[in-house]
Structures are given as C-alpha cells and as structure tokens.
N, C-alpha and C positions, 0 to 999 in steps of 0.2 A: 562554535564561535568563528572558526576559520571560514566555514562556508558563508556565514553572514557577512563577514568582512570582505569576501571575494565577490560579493554581488548576488548571492542566492536570495531570492525574495519570498520563497514559500517553503514551509516545513510541512511534510506529510507525516502524521503520527497517528497513534491510537491509544486508548486507555490501556489496552492489552500490553503495549510495549513498555509501560511503566517508566517512561523517560520524561515526564512533564517537568520535574525539577531541573533537568539539564537544559530543557528548552527555555525555562524561565531565566536562566543565566544569559542566554542569547538575546532574549526579549528585553532585558534591562539595557543592553547596548543598542539593540535594533528593535525598538517598539513597533516599527512599521512592518515587521515581518507578518506575512499572512500564514496562519496556522490552520490546517485542516486536520481535524481529529475524528475518531470513530469510536463506536461503542457497540457491544453485543446486547445491550439492554433491550428487553422486549415489552416491558410494561412501564407505566407512569413512574412508579417509585424508582425503578432502576435508571430510567432516563434522567430524572431529576438528580439522582446521585451522581451519574456520570458527568453531567454538566457542572455540578457543584465541585466535583473533584478536579475537573479540567481548569475551572476558573481559579480555584484555590491554589493548586500546585503550580500553575503557570503564572500566577499573579496577574491575571487578566479578568476584567469584569465582562468583557465581550468575547464571544467565541466566533471566529470568522466563519467556520463551517463545521457542522456536526453531521456526520454520516453514520448510517446504520451499517455495521461492519459485516462484510462477507455475505451479502445477500445473494440468493440463488435465482430468484424470480418472483412472480406474483404471489405464490403461496407463502414464501418466507416473509415477504413484505406484509402480507395480511396477518401473519403470526406476530409481527412486531408493530402492529397498527397503533397500539396505545402509546408506544414510544414515539412513533412518527408524529402522532397527534400532539404529544407533549412538546416535542421539538418545535413544531409549527406554532404552538402557543407562545413559546419562549422567543421565537423569531418575531411574532407580532408584538411582543412586549419589548423588543429592542435588545434582547440579550444574546441572540444568535443571528448571524448574517445570512447563512444559507443552510438548507436542510437537504440531505440526499442520502446516497448509499454508495458503498464500494462493492465490487463484484469481480469474480473471475469468469463470469458467464455472460453470453450474449443476452440470455433471458433476463438477467439482472439489469442490464442497461435498458432494455425495452420496458421493464417494470418501472424504472425510474421515470421514463417518459409517460407511461400510461397513468401513473399516479401523480403527475404534475410536480415532480420534485425540482429543486433548484440546481442540484449538482450531482454528478456521478463520477466515480473514480474507478477505472476498469483496466484490466490487463490489455496491453497492445504492444506487440513487438514484431519484428520482421519475419520471424519464423512461427509466430502464433503459439509460442511455448507457454504452457500454463492454462490455456483456454480449455474448458471442460465440456462445452456443448456446441462447438462450431469451429469454423475456420477463421483465419485472419480476415478474409474478405467479409465473412459474416459479421465479425466485430466491427470492421470499418464501416459497414452499412449502418449498424445499430448506433455507433457513436456519431455518425453523420446525422442520423435522425434526431439524436439527443441534442446535438449542437443546433440543428435547424429549429428545434422546438424551444430553444432559448436556455437550455441547461448549460451550466459551467462544466466543461468536460476535461477531466484530468486523466492522462495516460500514465499507467504504472507498469512496473516490471519490464521496462523497455529493453533491458539487457537479459531478459529471461532468467532472472535470479542468478546471474553470473555465467550462464551457459554461452552468452554471446560476447563475452569479453574479448575473445580472440578476433571477433568480427565487429568490434564496437564502432568503428568508423561507419561501416555500412548500416549498422543498427541505428545509430544516432541520425545518420543522414535520412534514413527512412522516416524516422519519427518527426524530424524537422520539416519534412515535406507534407505532413498531414495537416491540412488547414482546418480540420474540425476540432483540434486540440486547443484548449485555452491555457493549459498548464501541463507540465511534465514532472513526474516524481521519479527520481532515479536514486537508488541506494548507493551510498558512498561510504567506504570504511577507512579512508585515510586522507591526509591532506594532499597527498599526491593525486589521488583520484579526484578530489575536489578541484585542484588546480587544472588538471587535464580536462575535466568535463566543462568547467566554466569557460575555459579557452575555446573549446569546440563550439559551445552554445553561443559564445560571443563572436564567433567567426575569426578567431585568432589562431595562430600556429602554436600548439602546446609546447611548453618547455620540454626539452629532450629527456631530462631526468624524470619529470613527472610522467611523461608518456611511458618510459621504461618501467618505472616502479609500479604504476597503476596497472599496466598491462600484465604484470606478473602476479597480481593479487589473486589468490586462490580462495575459494569458498567450498568447504567440504563438509558434508553431513556425516557425522560420526556417531555411532551407537556403541557405547562403552560396555564393558563386561558386567556392569551392574544391572543390566536388563533382566527383569524377572518374568518376561514373557506374558505380560498382562494383555497385550494387544491393543491398548488404547491409542498408541501412536499410529498404528496401521489404520484403525477406524477413523482417526482424526484427519489423516492425510487424504486430501481430495484428488491427488495426482497419481495415486497408486505407487508412490515412490518408496513405501515401506511395506514389506510383507513379513509374515510370520513363518519361520522355519525351525522345527524342532524346539518349539517354545522359546524362541529368541527372535527379536526383530532384526531384519536385514534390510539395508538400504539398497535402492536401485538408483544410483547417481544420475543416470541419463534422464530419469523422470522428475527429479527433484528441482523445484523452482526456488529453493532456499527461503521459504516464507517463515519458517521457524515455528509454525503452529503445532507441529508434532512435539516439540520440546516442552511446551506447556502442558501437554497431556500426560507426560511421563511422570509417574509418582516417585521414581527414583532419581530424577534429574540426570539421566545418563545419556541424553541425546544432545549433541552439541553441533553447532555450525561454526566452523573455524576457518 
C-alpha cells in the first residue's frame, strides 16, 4: 500500500510468488495500478487455471499482462506454445491486455520478438548481473530490438538482486538513461526503500533517513542445518550460486541474484533470503 500511495504505478508479480491477496488490498485503493503477472503453465489447462487464479485472488476481471515465466529462448517458448496460444485467445476475448514472457537471457528477449509477443520483462543492470547467455551490451541490443518491434519492454533486477545497493545511484542512473525501457521493476523490502527509490525516479532529493536506512538493507541467502543434501536447489539455480559439498548445499553469495527460486525447490524449506 505504501508504494501505491507514493506514486508507484505498476506491480510486477507472478503466480509463483503467492502474493495475489496482498496485491488485492492495494488494488482496492488504487484500482488503476497496472499489474504484470507470470505463470509457468505450459498447456491450455494450466494457462486457464493461472489466469483464473490471478483474477480471483486479485479481485480483477481483467489481467493487464500475462507473461510466460522464466523463458530461455525459442525452444522453451515452443514447449509452452499451448499456454501462449491460450493467453492470446483470452487477449482476443478482452480478458488479457498483453501477452509475453519474462527471461534472464538475451535469447529469451529475441524469442519474444520472433514470435510477435506484446511484452517482455528481462534482466538489465549496469554490471550485467544475472545474465546467463551474454553481456550487458548484448541485452541492450536485444531489448532495443524488442522496443523497436513494438513490444512493451520492462527492465528487472536493476540492482542485481541487491548486489548493486552500494552503487544504487549509478545503477539507477544507468537504467533511467535507457530509452528502450517502457517500465522498470525494482524490488523493495521496506518503506524506506520505497521512499528513496520514488524520490530518485521522480527527480527529487531523497530524505536523509530513507537514504541511510535503505542503503543499509541487506539480503542474504541462508541455507539452514535442515538441508538433507537432495541437490534440488543446486539444480534449480540458474546462476551457479548453490553447489553441493559433502551432501550439503553451500551458497556462493557473489553469484546469487536473490531471485528465491531455489527456496521453492527445497523440500525441507531450509533456504531463506533474509
């Protein structure tokens, strides 16, 4: 609610995050908020279920944008073709505004262009943190191509999952100078972060307390003693930020982009991002 009241106009979410009820609260006060959501559904049945859940739990009849979550490129899009076709049918019926994909890969952005999608949400940040198949300049070119092709282009992980907080002014300045971005998704974990970021994006000098508190925010990947060494988290991590040692998962913090996907793969719920 605080973000909505401070002027944030878009919420980036996903079925996986399980936060639709919280978003519904904000939408009751700010029904004009744009909500972009995502789903891992690959077939028609799953796609219909994902859209139904989003509408029901957010209390909305219309979904602004439905994206196929974490697509890698042409092959994964083809593997989700039934879902994509279903979303497009729902768009034609006036139930969805835009259809697209989210990705950590340059190839994912190019697939969105090739298959004529409406929107793409992709990693972009000053250090290229989190990109898995190319450089920052490669992603800049791909996102420029997407923008020129008429796609709605959203930049995400602009602070590299927290790695760039110490250099956030430079990181945000870089993002604001990219003319191919139509929207920016930035994770915020406190009111102080919201206040600071909104000020920067609106061209105002941030409150000193908000700047201090938000700058001290730490995000740490923790693997607790309950780890049974199944290896699912290491398999799920696309960044190589978790490895297996002596039948126990070990984090490599400098590789982690704090996406949280490893936590969902853990059967013991012993992976935390705090």
